[in-house]
C-alpha positions in Angstrom: 113.0 106.7 80.3 111.2 105.9 83.1 108.8 107.3 84.8 109.4 108.7 88.3 106.4 107.1 89.7 105.5 104.2 90.6 102.6 102.2 92.0 103.3 99.4 94.3 100.2 97.3 93.3 98.7 94.5 92.0 95.0 96.1 92.2 93.4 96.9 88.3 91.0 99.4 90.3 94.0 102.1 91.3 96.0 101.2 88.1 92.7 102.2 86.3 92.6 105.9 89.3 95.7 107.1 88.9 95.7 107.0 84.5 92.0 108.4 84.4 93.6 111.3 87.0 96.5 111.6 84.2 99.4 110.6 86.2 102.2 108.6 84.5 103.4 105.7 86.4 105.0 101.6 86.1 103.2 98.9 88.2 105.9 96.9 90.5 103.6 94.2 92.6 105.6 93.7 95.6 106.9 90.7 96.9 105.2 90.9 100.3 102.9 89.4 102.0 100.0 91.3 104.1 99.8 91.3 107.8 96.7 91.2 110.3 96.4 92.4 113.7 94.0 92.8 116.7 95.7 94.8 118.3 96.0 97.6 115.8 93.2 100.6 114.1 91.8 99.8 110.6 93.7 103.5 110.4 96.8 101.7 111.4 96.6 97.9 110.0 96.3 99.8 106.6 98.8 102.0 106.6 101.3 99.3 108.4 100.3 97.2 104.8 100.9 100.5 102.9 104.3 101.1 104.3 105.3 97.1 103.9 104.6 97.2 100.3 105.9 101.0 99.8 109.2 100.3 101.4 109.8 97.1 99.7 109.7 98.8 95.9 111.5 101.3 96.6 114.4 99.5 98.4 114.4 98.3 95.1 114.2 101.6 93.3 115.3 104.3 95.9 115.4 107.3 93.4 111.9 106.5 92.3 109.1 107.8 94.6 107.0 104.8 95.5 103.1 105.0 96.5 101.7 101.8 97.7 98.1 101.5 99.1 95.8 98.9 101.5 92.1 98.8 101.7 90.2 96.8 104.5 86.4 96.3 105.1 85.2 96.5 108.4 81.7 96.1 110.4 81.3 97.0 113.3 84.9 97.4 114.2 85.3 93.3 112.7 88.0 93.5 110.0 86.1 91.2 107.2 88.7 91.1 104.1 88.7 88.7 101.0 86.1 86.2 100.7 88.1 82.4 100.4 85.5 81.2 98.2 82.4 82.8 96.3 79.7 80.9 99.6 82.1 82.7 101.8 81.3 86.2 99.5 78.1 85.4 99.7 78.4 85.3 103.1 79.8 88.4 103.5 77.4 90.7 101.4 74.5 89.3 103.8 76.4 90.6 106.6 76.5 93.4 105.3 73.0 94.0 103.3 71.3 96.7 104.9 73.7 98.0 107.4 76.7 100.9 107.0 80.0 99.6 106.8 83.6 101.6 107.2 86.1 101.2 104.0 89.4 102.2 104.8 92.3 102.8 102.5 96.1 103.5 103.5 98.0 104.9 101.6 102.2 104.8 101.7 104.0 107.7 99.1 108.0 107.1 99.2 110.2 109.8 98.0 112.4 110.9 100.3 110.0 111.9 102.6 107.8 109.2 103.7 104.1 110.2 103.7 101.4 107.9 104.8 98.3 108.7 105.5 94.1 106.9 105.9 91.0 107.5 104.6 87.5 106.6 106.1 84.5 106.2 103.4 81.1 105.0 104.8 79.1 102.7 102.7 75.8 101.8 103.3 74.0 98.6 101.9 70.7 98.0 100.1 68.7 95.0 101.3 70.0 92.0 99.9 67.6 89.2 98.6 69.2 86.1 97.6 68.9 86.8 93.5 70.1 90.6 94.2 73.9 88.8 95.8 73.5 86.2 92.5 72.6 89.0 90.0 75.8 90.5 91.3 77.8 87.5 91.5 77.1 87.0 87.7 78.9 90.3 87.3 80.8 91.1 90.0 83.9 88.4 90.6 83.8 88.8 94.7 86.8 86.5 95.3 89.6 89.3 95.1 88.0 92.3 96.2 88.1 93.4 100.4 83.9 93.0 101.7 83.3 90.4 98.4 82.1 93.2 96.4 83.7 96.4 94.2 81.8 99.9 94.0 83.2 100.8 90.6 81.5 97.6 89.1 77.6 97.6 89.3 77.3 99.0 92.7 74.8 100.7 92.5 72.8 97.5 92.6 74.1 96.8 96.5 74.8 100.0 97.4 72.3 102.5 98.4 74.6 105.8 99.7 78.5 106.6 100.5 79.7 109.1 102.6 83.4 110.3 102.2 85.5 109.5 99.0 84.4 107.1 96.7 87.7 106.8 94.5 88.5 105.9 98.4 85.6 102.6 98.3 87.3 101.9 94.7 90.8 101.8 96.5 92.7 105.1 96.7 91.7 108.5 98.2 92.6 110.2 94.8 91.3 113.5 96.6 94.2 113.6 99.3 96.6 110.9 97.2 96.8 114.1 94.2 97.4 116.8 97.5 100.3 114.6 98.7 101.7 113.6 94.9 102.1 117.2 94.7 104.7 118.0 97.9 106.3 115.5 96.1 106.8 117.7 92.7 104.5 115.7 91.0 101.4 117.1 88.4 98.2 114.9 86.0 99.9 115.1 82.7 96.7 114.9 81.3 93.9 114.2 83.2 91.1 115.3 81.2 92.1 112.7 78.0 93.8 109.4 80.1 95.3 107.3 77.8 97.6 104.3 77.7 99.6 104.4 75.4 102.1 101.5 74.0 104.6 102.5 71.7 108.1 101.8 72.0 109.7 105.2 72.0 106.5 106.8 73.6 106.4 107.8 77.6 103.1 105.4 79.2 100.8 106.5 81.7 100.6 102.7 82.6 103.0 99.7 81.8 102.4 96.2 82.4 103.0 94.9 85.8 105.8 93.2 87.3 106.9 91.1 90.1 109.6 92.8 92.1 111.8 90.1 93.3 114.7 91.0 94.7 112.5 92.0 98.2 112.5 91.2 101.1 110.1 90.1 103.2 
């Protein structure tokens, strides 16, 4: 029997957060592209992208509960996306060095009903030297990460402080997400000892990602 909850995301970080919280879910990657707009606020833009992802998967699985999210980094109001390459990642970390930036995650949960929200955390970076950036890139691949860094992976070497939800910086504000999932009747199954079970007759907490090929862009 399929799990009621679907995570509409290809992010291993979001998958890990939900699994560690004890939720049972299936992963289905939405076949939609993210949008960018200078006319939307950080909250509006992340919610818009999360909603596009959630509705795309919900259209194919209307009887399931779909959770989607989108995370963006902004410095002084300017959105900083994922780096194009390693050199671009260095440029981004140099800009963030010694400064405070916003990390916003928009979340959309489609039932019915459809509930959307966004959380913003403030992250202050340490003052980074070139060798600090080089050392960080030896243990973290920045290419697929907004802002060219990951808070959970050697984050202490570059992050001085976080104000707000730390899991929001990772990619999913679990405090608020848990509250909203409860409104859909979804509770963690085993929050104390999360496991990824893979037996053919067992209900798993995280299934392998599969593309959602029937959705429209």
